[in-house]
C-alpha positions in Angstrom: 6.5 11.5 -13.7 5.2 10.4 -10.4 7.1 10.9 -7.1 9.5 8.2 -6.2 8.5 5.8 -3.4 10.7 5.1 -0.4 11.6 1.8 -2.0 12.8 3.5 -5.2 15.0 5.8 -3.0 16.4 2.7 -1.3 17.0 0.9 -4.6 18.8 4.1 -5.8 20.9 4.1 -2.6 19.5 7.5 -1.6 18.1 6.1 1.7 20.1 3.4 3.6 18.7 0.0 4.3 19.9 -3.4 5.5 20.1 -5.3 2.2 19.6 -9.0 2.6 19.7 -10.0 -1.1 19.9 -8.2 -4.4 20.1 -9.0 -8.1 19.3 -7.1 -11.3 15.5 -7.5 -10.8 14.8 -7.3 -7.1 16.1 -6.4 -3.7 15.3 -7.9 -0.3 15.7 -5.7 2.7 14.9 -5.9 6.4 11.7 -4.0 7.4 12.5 -1.0 9.6 9.3 -1.5 11.6 9.2 -5.3 11.9 6.1 -7.1 12.9 8.0 -10.3 13.7 11.6 -11.2 14.6 12.2 -11.9 10.9 10.5 -9.3 8.7 11.9 -8.9 5.2 10.6 -7.2 2.2 11.2 -8.4 -1.4 10.8 -5.4 -3.8 11.0 -5.4 -7.6 13.4 -2.7 -8.8 10.8 -1.6 -11.4 8.2 0.5 -9.5 5.1 -1.4 -10.2 2.4 0.0 -7.9 0.7 -3.4 -7.2 0.8 -7.1 -8.1 -2.0 -6.4 -10.6 0.1 -3.8 -12.4 3.1 -6.3 -12.6 0.9 -9.2 -13.8 -0.8 -6.9 -16.4 2.6 -5.9 -17.6 3.4 -9.5 -18.3 5.8 -9.8 -15.3 4.7 -13.3 -14.2 8.3 -14.4 -14.0 9.2 -11.5 -11.7 6.2 -12.4 -9.4 7.4 -16.0 -9.4 10.9 -14.9 -8.6 9.7 -12.8 -5.6 8.0 -15.8 -4.1 10.8 -18.2 -4.9 13.5 -16.0 -3.4 11.5 -15.4 -0.2 10.8 -19.2 0.1 14.6 -19.9 -0.4 15.5 -17.3 2.3 12.9 -18.7 4.7 14.6 -22.1 4.3 18.1 -20.5 4.8 16.8 -18.8 8.0 15.3 -22.1 9.3 11.8 -20.8 9.2 10.6 -23.7 7.1 10.4 -25.9 10.2 8.4 -23.6 12.4 6.5 -21.7 9.8 6.4 -18.3 8.2 4.0 -16.0 6.3 4.3 -14.4 2.9 2.0 -11.4 2.4 1.2 -8.9 -0.3 -1.0 -6.0 0.7 -2.7 -4.5 -2.3 -4.6 -1.3 -2.1 -6.0 1.0 0.7 -8.3 -1.6 2.3 -5.4 -4.0 2.6 -3.2 -1.4 4.3 -0.7 -1.0 1.4 1.2 1.9 2.7 3.8 2.3 -0.1 2.5 2.3 -3.7 5.4 0.1 -4.9 4.8 -3.7 -5.1 6.5 -5.4 -2.2 6.2 -8.8 -0.6 6.5 -9.4 3.2 8.2 -12.4 4.8 7.4 -12.8 8.5 8.5 -15.5 10.9 10.5 -16.3 13.9 7.6 -16.5 16.4 4.0 -17.6 16.6 2.2 -15.1 14.3 -1.3 -13.9 15.2 -4.2 -14.0 12.9 -5.8 -10.7 11.8 -9.1 -9.8 13.4 -11.9 -11.3 11.5 -14.0 -9.1 9.4 -17.4 -8.5 11.0 -20.4 -9.9 9.1 -22.7 -7.4 7.5 
């Protein structure tokens, strides 16, 4: 068995977190190192390492639920009017720092674009 991620520890209530929403399949928490005034993470309770693993396991409904819940929350937080960003970092090159699928919701200010990738 692989080592539990920080998100698994949070789901199991072994590490405290500010829980914004929870049901039987997912949990939404505030990011402890926010990159925007609103920075939430939607995390499946099953420890899929990436979106690819979840889709390959047939969890398309779960993936849809992650996006649907964050879109609903963005509306509840009045981010729909000004705009928000939903991001999934997948793998090393995308800076995925926790090997447990999670989706970021960022908003509440003008968000900067990432630096462009230099042409080869």
